[in-house]
Backbone bond lengths (Angstrom), bond angles and torsions (degrees), N, CA, C in turn:
res aa  C-N    CA-C-N  psi(-1)  N-CA   C-N-CA  omega(-1)  CA-C   N-CA-C  phi
1 M - - - 1.456 - - 1.533 110.90 -
2 K 1.347 115.34 -42.47 1.458 118.77 179.77 1.517 111.29 -65.33
3 S 1.322 118.09 -35.40 1.461 120.74 -179.32 1.527 111.23 -69.63
4 I 1.336 117.57 -35.14 1.466 120.78 178.19 1.529 109.87 -66.55
5 I 1.317 117.04 -43.31 1.474 121.10 177.99 1.518 110.20 -64.13
6 A 1.325 117.14 -39.58 1.460 121.08 178.70 1.519 110.85 -64.51
7 I 1.327 118.42 -40.49 1.465 122.08 179.81 1.526 110.35 -67.80
8 I 1.329 117.50 -43.79 1.469 121.20 179.16 1.526 110.75 -64.08
9 S 1.310 116.86 -43.11 1.472 119.31 179.59 1.521 110.74 -67.25
10 A 1.326 119.23 -35.16 1.458 121.82 177.27 1.521 110.53 -66.03
11 I 1.340 117.51 -41.04 1.463 121.00 178.80 1.529 110.19 -65.27
12 C 1.327 116.82 -43.63 1.479 120.83 178.89 1.521 110.90 -63.62
13 L 1.321 117.10 -42.16 1.454 121.56 179.86 1.517 110.48 -63.91
14 F 1.324 117.39 -43.58 1.463 121.41 179.24 1.526 110.77 -64.23
15 A 1.329 116.93 -44.74 1.470 121.24 -178.24 1.528 110.96 -64.85
16 T 1.310 117.21 -42.82 1.472 119.12 -178.67 1.514 111.44 -72.31
17 S 1.315 118.64 -34.37 1.460 119.52 -178.43 1.521 111.23 -71.68
18 T 1.328 118.98 -31.89 1.459 120.35 178.51 1.521 111.91 -79.76
19 L 1.323 117.64 -30.96 1.457 120.40 -178.88 1.526 113.49 -91.65
20 A 1.315 117.35 -14.80 1.458 120.28 -175.08 1.519 112.46 -65.13
21 F 1.335 117.38 -35.33 1.457 120.31 -175.86 1.517 112.63 -105.50
22 A 1.311 118.14 5.87 1.455 121.80 178.88 1.524 108.86 -87.03
23 P 1.335 117.95 132.72 1.466 119.24 178.20 1.518 111.44 -68.89
24 T 1.311 115.95 141.41 1.462 120.04 -179.72 1.518 111.28 -86.50
25 T 1.347 117.01 -24.41 1.456 120.78 177.48 1.521 108.35 -122.01
26 P 1.307 117.78 148.90 1.472 118.52 177.88 1.514 110.18 -66.57
27 R 1.316 115.35 141.14 1.461 120.85 -178.22 1.518 109.71 -109.20
28 A 1.332 114.79 155.88 1.461 119.80 177.71 1.525 108.91 -71.17
29 V 1.305 116.65 141.45 1.451 121.90 -179.08 1.516 107.71 -105.10
30 V 1.322 116.89 130.18 1.456 121.98 177.92 1.516 107.34 -99.37
31 F 1.310 116.21 122.23 1.449 121.22 -178.61 1.521 110.09 -96.47
32 P 1.322 119.02 145.39 1.475 121.00 -179.53 1.518 111.63 -70.85
33 I 1.329 114.90 157.35 1.458 120.88 176.74 1.526 107.34 -102.92
34 T 1.317 116.72 128.56 1.457 121.41 -178.51 1.518 109.26 -114.01
35 R 1.320 116.39 114.78 1.464 123.07 177.40 1.518 112.51 53.36
36 G 1.314 116.09 41.52 1.457 120.93 176.46 1.516 114.28 80.64
37 I 1.323 118.95 -4.46 1.456 121.56 179.89 1.519 108.31 -106.95
38 A 1.301 117.43 122.05 1.457 120.81 -179.73 1.520 109.37 -72.21
39 T 1.319 116.47 135.43 1.461 120.91 -179.20 1.520 111.21 -100.84
40 T 1.336 117.02 23.66 1.455 120.01 -179.27 1.517 109.51 -78.60
41 P 1.304 117.62 146.50 1.459 119.28 175.04 1.520 110.45 -70.06
42 A 1.308 116.47 161.94 1.461 121.42 -176.37 1.521 112.10 -65.98
43 T 1.317 118.70 -23.14 1.458 121.47 -177.24 1.520 111.08 -104.71
44 S 1.316 117.49 43.80 1.459 121.56 -178.79 1.528 110.50 -71.99
45 S 1.319 115.85 139.91 1.459 120.16 178.77 1.522 111.69 -91.53
46 T 1.325 116.97 -2.28 1.455 121.02 179.70 1.522 109.23 -73.66
47 S 1.317 116.25 136.46 1.445 121.07 -177.83 1.519 109.34 -129.98
48 L 1.314 117.19 147.57 1.456 120.06 177.93 1.514 112.07 -70.09
49 S 1.304 118.19 -17.23 1.456 120.42 179.53 1.522 111.66 -68.86
50 V 1.328 117.69 -9.65 1.459 120.68 176.95 1.525 109.61 -63.02
51 F 1.322 116.47 -33.55 1.453 121.44 -175.42 1.521 113.05 -96.90
52 G 1.291 118.64 6.81 1.454 121.87 178.11 1.519 111.05 117.04
53 K 1.307 114.91 174.40 1.457 120.36 -178.74 1.516 109.47 -92.61
54 R 1.309 115.60 156.01 1.456 120.12 176.57 1.522 109.29 -70.74
55 K 1.321 115.42 148.57 1.461 119.91 -179.46 1.514 109.95 -78.75
56 T 1.315 114.81 142.52 1.452 120.11 175.96 1.524 108.70 -79.48
57 E 1.326 115.54 169.06 1.463 119.41 179.43 1.527 110.83 -63.24
58 A 1.325 117.15 -35.14 1.471 120.50 179.06 1.528 110.65 -66.09
59 Q 1.330 116.31 -40.42 1.470 119.57 178.36 1.520 111.04 -66.83
60 K 1.337 117.35 -38.78 1.460 120.75 177.97 1.527 110.57 -64.73
61 A 1.334 116.71 -41.69 1.462 120.79 179.44 1.521 110.70 -65.60
62 E 1.332 116.74 -40.77 1.464 120.94 178.65 1.531 111.15 -63.98
63 E 1.326 116.42 -41.09 1.461 120.24 178.64 1.528 111.48 -67.04
64 A 1.342 116.96 -39.34 1.466 120.36 177.79 1.524 110.81 -65.76
65 E 1.330 116.89 -38.44 1.465 120.81 178.00 1.530 111.10 -65.46
66 R 1.318 115.44 -39.47 1.466 120.39 178.70 1.529 110.95 -68.22
67 A 1.337 116.60 -39.54 1.464 121.15 179.97 1.524 111.05 -66.69
68 A 1.331 117.16 -28.55 1.465 120.55 179.98 1.532 111.90 -68.66
69 Q 1.322 118.25 -17.61 1.461 121.74 -179.86 1.528 112.23 -77.79
70 F 1.339 118.04 -16.22 1.455 121.81 -173.52 1.518 110.95 -112.55
71 W 1.324 115.85 162.55 1.464 123.28 179.21 1.523 109.05 -61.19
72 A 1.334 116.20 126.92 1.460 120.83 -176.58 1.525 112.25 -83.18
73 G 1.324 117.14 -18.05 1.461 120.63 -179.11 1.515 112.41 -83.19
74 E 1.317 115.31 -163.66 1.461 121.01 -177.44 1.524 110.95 -99.36
75 W 1.325 115.86 149.21 1.452 123.46 171.82 1.528 106.84 -105.13
76 V 1.328 117.33 131.21 1.460 122.13 -175.88 1.524 109.36 -122.10
77 C 1.325 116.66 135.53 1.466 121.22 174.97 1.521 107.69 -73.79
78 K 1.328 117.10 123.62 1.466 121.17 -178.25 1.524 111.92 -72.16
79 D 1.339 117.56 -19.24 1.462 119.94 -178.76 1.521 112.54 -80.69
80 C 1.345 117.18 -43.41 1.468 119.37 -173.48 1.523 113.64 -123.34
81 G 1.339 118.62 -10.23 1.456 120.95 179.02 1.516 114.54 87.26
82 Y 1.338 117.52 7.68 1.461 121.22 179.34 1.518 109.45 -64.58
83 I 1.333 116.86 133.15 1.459 121.84 177.33 1.522 108.13 -96.86
84 Y 1.326 115.94 123.04 1.464 121.91 -177.25 1.516 109.72 -60.46
85 N 1.329 115.65 129.84 1.454 122.30 179.52 1.525 108.24 -119.89
86 R 1.322 115.92 116.44 1.465 120.95 -178.23 1.516 112.32 -58.55
87 G 1.316 117.62 -36.08 1.458 121.23 -177.65 1.520 112.66 -65.75
88 E 1.319 117.59 -30.12 1.460 121.41 -179.51 1.525 112.39 -84.37
89 C 1.307 116.76 -13.57 1.467 120.75 -174.09 1.521 111.33 -118.79
90 A 1.306 117.01 54.32 1.465 124.79 174.35 1.522 113.17 60.85
91 G 1.330 117.98 22.82 1.458 121.13 177.25 1.515 114.18 70.35
92 M 1.317 117.45 14.95 1.461 121.11 -178.67 1.534 109.92 -91.37
93 Y 1.335 115.15 142.51 1.459 119.08 172.21 1.525 108.05 -69.05
94 F 1.341 116.37 155.99 1.453 119.57 -176.35 1.521 111.62 -60.00
95 E 1.327 116.22 -38.86 1.456 120.17 -178.13 1.524 112.44 -65.29
96 E 1.335 117.45 -21.40 1.461 121.55 179.66 1.530 112.20 -81.82
97 Q 1.316 117.11 -15.29 1.463 120.25 -179.72 1.526 109.50 -67.27
98 G 1.314 115.77 140.62 1.455 121.15 -179.45 1.521 111.99 -77.57
99 P 1.323 116.66 175.15 1.468 120.28 -179.01 1.524 113.03 -66.31
100 G 1.324 118.49 -16.26 1.458 120.69 179.26 1.522 113.47 -85.93
101 F 1.336 117.74 1.60 1.461 121.06 -179.16 1.521 110.09 -66.74
102 R 1.320 116.21 138.75 1.464 122.56 178.51 1.523 109.09 -126.42
103 C 1.308 115.85 152.39 1.463 122.08 177.41 1.529 108.64 -62.17
104 P 1.324 118.32 128.99 1.463 119.60 -179.36 1.524 113.33 -64.89
105 Q 1.332 117.31 -21.36 1.457 120.10 -175.83 1.527 112.83 -92.32
106 C 1.330 116.94 -45.78 1.478 119.05 -174.48 1.520 113.38 -119.33
107 S 1.317 118.46 0.24 1.468 124.62 -178.40 1.519 112.94 63.26
108 G 1.315 116.65 25.63 1.460 120.28 175.09 1.517 109.86 -71.34
109 P 1.330 118.21 150.42 1.466 120.63 -178.48 1.526 111.89 -70.12
110 R 1.307 115.40 163.65 1.468 122.45 -177.82 1.525 111.86 -58.48
111 R 1.296 117.06 -34.24 1.467 120.25 -176.33 1.526 113.07 -68.01
112 R 1.321 118.61 -11.55 1.460 121.75 179.51 1.525 112.30 -87.82
113 Y 1.328 117.91 1.21 1.458 120.76 176.29 1.518 109.72 -84.72
114 A 1.328 116.12 146.72 1.462 121.57 179.62 1.524 109.17 -134.21
115 K 1.333 115.43 155.47 1.457 120.50 177.60 1.527 109.16 -76.40
116 K 1.324 115.86 138.02 1.456 120.96 177.58 1.520 108.15 -106.26
117 V 1.338 116.15 123.21 1.455 122.01 178.64 1.522 106.83 -121.57
118 G 1.320 115.98 108.19 1.464 119.63 -176.47 1.520 109.69 66.36
119 D 1.336 115.81 -123.32 1.465 120.65 178.38 1.523 112.15 -97.05
120 R 1.319 117.82 -4.19 1.457 121.34 -176.58 1.519 110.44 -100.69
121 V 1.312 115.24 140.78 1.461 121.38 175.96 1.514 106.81 -102.77
122 G 1.332 116.37 126.08 1.458 121.34 -176.99 1.512 112.93 -77.91
123 T 1.316 114.82 -163.59 1.463 119.53 -179.20 1.515 110.47 -78.93
124 T 1.301 115.59 156.64 1.457 120.94 179.35 1.517 109.42 -81.58
125 L 1.316 116.08 173.98 1.460 120.69 -178.31 1.525 112.31 -69.02
126 D 1.346 117.76 -19.56 1.460 119.91 -179.68 1.524 112.30 -97.78
127 G 1.328 118.77 13.67 1.459 121.45 177.61 1.520 112.84 94.13
128 G 1.293 118.89 5.42 1.460 121.57 178.74 1.516 112.12 82.58
129 D 1.313 115.38 -160.04 1.460 121.21 -178.72 1.533 112.09 -90.80
130 G 1.319 117.51 -3.54 1.472 121.01 -178.53 1.518 113.72 -56.59
131 P 1.348 119.38 -52.36 1.460 119.37 179.99 1.534 113.13 -61.94
132 I 1.326 116.69 -35.74 1.463 119.78 179.36 1.524 110.18 -65.36
133 L 1.332 116.25 -46.80 1.473 120.13 -179.94 1.524 111.46 -65.41
134 L 1.325 116.81 -40.42 1.464 121.00 -179.99 1.524 111.04 -60.08
135 F 1.326 117.66 -49.46 1.457 120.47 -179.33 1.527 112.10 -71.03
136 S 1.331 117.60 -30.28 1.469 119.60 177.24 1.519 110.75 -66.31
137 F 1.331 116.79 -48.43 1.471 119.22 178.52 1.516 111.48 -67.33
138 G 1.340 117.24 -35.65 1.467 119.84 176.05 1.518 111.43 -62.58
139 G 1.331 117.33 -42.01 1.464 121.20 177.22 1.516 111.85 -65.68
140 L 1.334 117.06 -38.08 1.466 121.03 177.78 1.525 110.96 -63.96
141 I 1.327 117.58 -44.49 1.460 121.43 178.96 1.527 110.52 -64.87
142 A 1.344 116.98 -41.05 1.467 120.04 178.85 1.526 111.05 -65.07
143 T 1.326 118.16 -37.90 1.466 121.62 178.50 1.524 110.89 -65.92
144 I 1.335 117.51 -43.87 1.469 121.15 179.41 1.529 109.82 -65.17
145 A 1.343 116.95 -42.57 1.470 120.21 179.98 1.536 110.09 -63.62
146 F 1.321 118.21 -41.71 1.463 120.87 177.89 1.532 110.08 -64.86
147 G 1.321 117.92 -40.54 1.465 120.96 177.84 1.503 112.67 -60.86
148 V 1.330 115.81 -44.94 1.475 119.86 177.96 1.527 110.17 -63.47
149 W 1.311 118.67 -43.94 1.464 122.12 178.96 1.527 110.79 -62.86
150 A 1.338 116.92 -41.65 1.472 121.18 -178.41 1.518 111.27 -65.47
151 V 1.341 118.07 -37.95 1.473 121.20 179.80 1.515 110.55 -68.04
152 Q 1.315 118.22 -38.15 1.459 121.70 -177.83 1.538 112.56 -77.99
153 N 1.304 118.43 -32.55 1.469 120.17 -172.74 1.532 113.91 -104.22
154 L 1.273 120.53 -15.15 1.450 120.36 -178.79 1.465 112.70 -105.47
């Protein structure tokens, strides 16, 4: 009895393992391109409609009009130097990202990104490091002044 169960289970295991990874429907085959010449046969079943439909002129104009509303240059993370790539971030323009957006490389907040113009990186969305430095030096001067006053009066 045990040998019959072992034989049946072996047959089932063999049948399922060979059929488990076999495609049930024929799939389109993508042929490589060699030196700009496609090596696909003339009767290829691959169609460009697999990847979507071509955009109409109205859709192209609408997309160009929408793109004109946003900064055409690059946004750079001031902490790590990462350049924002629309393709990696759900196709959204940087300005469309919400306040919870973080740098994919260093997890820096959105406000640490700055516009890049040529070789120069502009100010960040929070005004740059100027306010931080101003209040830091102001706090340092206030601490020293309080220390001097405390030594003389206490």
